[in-house]
Structure formats: C-alpha cells, structure tokens
C-alpha positions as CSV (number, residue, x, y, z in Angstrom):
1,M,89.2,-85.4,68.2
2,D,85.9,-87.5,68.1
3,R,83.8,-86.6,71.1
4,P,80.9,-88.7,72.6
5,T,77.4,-87.6,72.1
6,V,76.1,-85.5,75.2
7,V,72.5,-86.2,76.4
8,V,71.1,-83.2,78.3
9,L,68.4,-84.0,80.8
10,C,65.8,-81.1,80.2
11,G,62.4,-82.5,81.3
12,G,62.2,-81.0,84.9
13,R,59.6,-78.9,86.0
14,G,61.8,-76.7,88.3
15,T,59.1,-76.4,91.1
16,R,61.4,-74.6,93.5
17,L,61.8,-71.8,90.8
18,R,58.3,-71.1,90.3
19,E,58.4,-67.7,92.1
20,H,61.0,-66.8,89.5
21,S,59.1,-67.9,86.5
22,E,56.0,-70.2,86.0
23,A,55.7,-69.6,82.2
24,I,59.1,-71.4,81.1
25,P,60.8,-74.7,81.8
26,K,63.8,-74.6,84.2
27,P,66.3,-75.0,81.5
28,L,65.2,-71.6,79.9
29,V,65.7,-69.6,83.3
30,E,68.1,-67.0,82.2
31,I,71.5,-66.5,83.6
32,G,73.0,-63.1,82.1
33,G,70.3,-62.8,79.7
34,R,70.8,-66.3,78.3
35,P,69.0,-69.7,79.4
36,I,71.0,-71.8,81.8
37,L,70.8,-74.5,79.1
38,W,72.7,-72.1,76.7
39,H,75.6,-71.9,79.4
40,V,75.6,-75.9,79.7
41,I,75.8,-76.4,75.8
42,R,78.7,-73.8,75.7
43,I,80.7,-75.6,78.3
44,F,80.6,-78.6,76.2
45,A,81.0,-77.0,72.9
46,G,84.1,-75.2,74.2
47,H,85.7,-78.7,74.9
48,G,85.0,-79.7,71.3
49,F,81.7,-81.5,71.8
50,E,79.4,-81.2,68.8
51,H,76.5,-83.7,69.0
52,F,73.8,-83.2,71.7
53,V,70.6,-84.9,72.5
54,L,68.0,-83.1,74.4
55,C,65.6,-85.0,76.3
56,L,62.5,-82.8,76.6
57,G,59.5,-83.0,78.9
58,H,57.8,-80.1,80.7
59,R,57.1,-77.3,78.0
60,G,59.5,-79.0,75.7
61,E,58.2,-77.2,72.8
62,L,59.7,-73.8,74.2
63,I,63.1,-75.4,74.4
64,S,62.8,-76.5,70.8
65,D,62.1,-72.9,69.8
66,F,65.1,-71.7,71.7
67,V,67.3,-74.2,70.0
68,R,66.2,-73.1,66.5
69,S,66.5,-69.5,67.1
70,D,68.8,-68.5,70.1
71,G,72.5,-68.1,68.9
72,L,74.1,-71.3,69.8
73,P,77.4,-71.9,68.2
74,E,77.4,-72.9,64.5
75,G,78.4,-76.4,63.7
76,L,76.6,-78.1,66.5
77,S,74.0,-80.9,65.9
78,I,71.3,-80.6,68.7
79,E,68.3,-83.1,68.5
80,C,65.4,-82.3,70.5
81,V,63.5,-85.4,71.6
82,D,60.2,-85.6,73.4
83,T,60.8,-88.0,76.1
84,G,57.5,-87.6,78.0
85,E,56.0,-85.1,80.7
86,E,56.5,-87.4,83.6
87,T,59.3,-89.8,82.5
88,P,62.2,-90.1,85.2
89,T,65.7,-89.2,84.4
90,G,67.1,-92.9,83.6
91,G,63.8,-93.6,81.5
92,R,64.8,-90.4,79.4
93,V,68.1,-91.6,78.7
94,A,66.8,-95.1,77.8
95,K,64.4,-93.5,75.2
96,V,67.1,-91.8,73.3
97,A,69.5,-95.0,73.3
98,G,69.0,-95.3,69.5
99,R,70.4,-91.9,69.1
100,L,73.7,-92.6,70.7
101,P,76.4,-93.7,68.4
102,G,79.7,-95.1,69.5
103,E,80.9,-97.0,72.6
104,S,80.3,-94.2,75.0
105,F,78.3,-91.0,75.8
106,C,77.9,-88.3,78.4
107,V,74.9,-87.4,80.4
108,T,74.3,-83.9,82.1
109,Y,71.7,-81.9,83.5
110,A,70.2,-78.7,82.2
111,D,70.7,-76.8,85.3
112,G,74.3,-77.1,86.4
113,V,77.7,-75.2,85.5
114,A,81.1,-75.7,86.5
115,D,84.7,-75.0,85.5
116,I,85.1,-78.7,84.8
117,D,88.0,-80.1,82.9
118,L,85.9,-82.2,80.5
119,D,89.1,-83.4,78.7
120,R,90.4,-85.0,81.8
121,L,87.0,-86.5,82.7
122,I,86.8,-88.2,79.3
123,A,90.4,-89.3,79.7
124,E,89.8,-90.8,83.1
125,H,86.5,-92.5,82.0
126,D,88.3,-94.2,79.2
127,G,90.9,-95.4,81.6
128,H,88.0,-96.6,84.0
129,A,86.5,-98.5,80.9
130,A,89.7,-100.1,80.1
131,Q,89.3,-101.7,83.5
132,G,85.8,-103.0,83.2
133,A,83.8,-99.9,84.5
134,L,80.7,-98.7,82.8
135,A,80.2,-95.3,84.2
136,T,82.2,-92.4,85.6
137,M,80.5,-89.8,87.9
138,T,81.7,-86.2,88.5
139,V,81.6,-85.7,92.4
140,V,81.8,-82.3,94.1
141,Q,81.8,-80.8,97.6
142,P,79.2,-78.0,97.4
143,E,79.4,-74.9,99.6
144,L,76.9,-75.2,102.6
145,Q,74.1,-72.5,102.4
146,F,74.7,-71.8,106.4
147,G,77.5,-71.1,108.6
148,V,78.6,-73.9,110.7
149,A,79.1,-73.6,114.7
150,E,82.2,-75.0,116.0
151,L,81.7,-76.9,119.4
152,N,83.9,-78.3,122.0
153,G,83.0,-81.6,123.9
154,D,81.2,-79.6,126.5
155,G,78.8,-77.7,124.2
156,V,81.0,-74.6,124.2
157,V,80.6,-72.4,120.9
158,R,84.4,-71.8,119.9
159,G,83.6,-70.0,116.7
160,F,81.9,-70.2,113.4
161,T,82.9,-71.2,109.8
162,E,80.9,-69.2,107.2
163,K,79.5,-71.5,104.6
164,P,82.2,-74.2,104.7
165,R,82.3,-76.9,101.8
166,F,80.4,-80.0,102.5
167,D,83.1,-82.6,103.7
168,G,81.2,-85.5,101.6
169,W,80.9,-86.0,97.9
170,I,77.6,-85.7,95.9
171,N,76.7,-86.3,92.1
172,G,77.9,-83.2,90.2
173,G,75.8,-84.0,87.2
174,F,78.7,-84.5,84.5
175,L,78.6,-88.2,83.7
176,C,80.1,-90.7,81.3
177,F,78.7,-94.1,80.3
178,Q,79.6,-96.9,78.2
179,R,77.1,-98.2,75.7
180,D,76.6,-101.3,77.8
181,A,75.3,-99.2,80.8
182,L,72.2,-98.7,78.9
183,T,71.1,-102.3,79.9
184,Y,70.8,-100.8,83.5
185,M,68.2,-98.1,82.5
186,G,64.6,-98.9,82.0
187,E,61.8,-96.6,81.1
188,T,60.6,-96.3,84.7
189,D,64.2,-95.7,86.3
190,V,65.5,-92.6,88.0
191,L,69.0,-92.5,86.8
192,E,70.4,-91.4,90.2
193,R,68.7,-94.4,91.9
194,R,68.5,-98.1,90.6
195,P,70.9,-97.6,87.6
196,L,73.8,-96.0,89.5
197,E,73.2,-97.9,92.5
198,R,73.4,-101.1,90.7
199,L,76.6,-100.2,88.8
200,A,78.0,-98.9,92.3
201,A,77.1,-102.4,94.0
202,E,78.9,-104.0,91.1
203,G,82.0,-102.0,91.3
204,R,81.5,-100.5,87.8
205,L,80.9,-97.0,88.8
206,R,83.9,-94.7,89.3
207,A,84.2,-91.2,90.8
208,F,85.8,-88.1,89.0
209,R,86.5,-85.6,91.6
210,H,85.9,-82.0,90.7
211,E,87.3,-79.6,93.3
212,G,86.7,-76.2,91.3
213,F,83.6,-74.3,90.9
214,W,80.3,-76.1,90.7
215,G,76.9,-74.4,90.8
216,C,73.3,-75.6,90.5
217,L,70.3,-73.7,89.5
218,D,67.8,-75.2,92.0
219,T,66.2,-72.2,93.7
220,Y,65.5,-68.5,93.1
221,K,68.8,-67.7,95.3
222,D,70.8,-69.8,93.1
223,A,69.6,-67.8,90.2
224,L,70.5,-64.6,91.9
225,T,74.1,-65.8,92.8
226,L,74.9,-67.2,89.2
227,N,73.5,-64.0,87.5
228,D,75.8,-61.9,90.0
229,L,78.9,-63.9,88.9
230,W,77.9,-63.5,85.4
231,R,77.3,-59.6,85.7
232,E,80.5,-59.1,87.5
233,G,82.4,-60.6,84.7
234,S,83.6,-63.6,87.2
235,A,81.6,-66.6,86.0
236,P,84.0,-69.4,86.5
237,W,82.2,-71.8,84.0
238,K,82.8,-69.4,81.3
239,L,85.5,-71.5,79.6
240,W,84.8,-70.5,76.0
241,G,86.2,-67.5,74.2
C-alpha cells in the first residue's frame, strides 16, 4: 500500500529541556538510549511509511549525522532539509512543498509518541478529503500534571482526583493534509495558528480522536516519564516488532 510522505518538524530548540541537554537539539534527546526522533520514525515505519522529509533548524547538522549513522530501519527514504534556524512550523512545511509527491502528506513533530492507529487515521482522512476537507488533525485528551480538587457549591472539598484527563481536546501532533492545503501555508506562518485556523473557519479541518496513550517530550520531567516506561518494557508507542 502506498503511503504519503511524512514531514517531521525537527527545528525546535527545546528551551524547556536545557537542564537535560544544551549540546543537542530536542529531537536527539534520548528515550531508552535512542533519540526521540528515532521513536517517531519507527512508529510510522511500523505502519508501512517509507518516505520522510525532516525539516531541520537548530543544530540540524547533528540530526543529519544521526540519520546517516544510527540504526534506522533499512529501506527508508529520509531527506534532511535545512529549513532555517528561526522558521516557524508552517513555514517549514511550505519550504519542503516541492518534495511532497502525491495528493496527500502527513506532518508530525519530532517530540511526540503515541500508540496511534495510523491506518485508521489515513482511512478517515481519505474519507474526509472525499467530502472536501483538506486536513485531519489528531486530537488527544492529555493527563493533567496535578490532582484536581472536587468541590461542592459551598466550597467544601469533597475529595480529589489524581491527575485526571483534560476534558477538552488538544492537537496531538499527527496530521494529514491534502496538497491543496499548502496554499494556506506561507513561509512566515506558524502551522498551528493561521493555516489551521483558516482551515477550521472554512470547515475544511477534521478531527481524529485518539483516546489511547499519548506523550510529548516537552520538559525534563517528560523525559524521565518516557524513559521509565521504556526501561520497564511498557512503552505503549512501541508498535513495531
């Protein structure tokens, strides 16, 4: 089965992870002895995706070195493209538009992992596209970092719920686009703002609800949590053999 090209946004500085590492870019922070980028690529490769375009920025040369030497599955086509040190996320996608064959493509971040069913995501996106949609965004309900106090109307604390799930939905970072969506992305655009907001306003953005595991490597605490899951052999995102 032909799979769309996967654009991986790898340009971030990871400022909230500086206490963990200042010498490497965020996509190379390790989980279980392998860069988080390795895990992201393996999630997609495990579902049959073969062509990847990495949008590089901060310390991009180190990511290129990793791709050349660090044990990714054979048979993958991985292009490393310098999209600029300060280019926003939408601008990075716009800059690699010429490297995206076919009528659709995927976009993801180099810091998020999930036990996501990518087959179902692609199938739902294709169905949405047949109805005129140009984009499908995976949405998740993350676990809150703190316990929540349960109050009655008089301010009496009835109890606590330990780290419940957020009752709204946020962008989970696994997105599918039709080629025509590129016309919404300029080189100065933050993907999550004007492009997605315009698509939503026009009714051309759909949601794919993922209710399983989702984790984002945003802080040092996140790195500890993901490493603990991997060390214990219970990493839900490890869908490959």
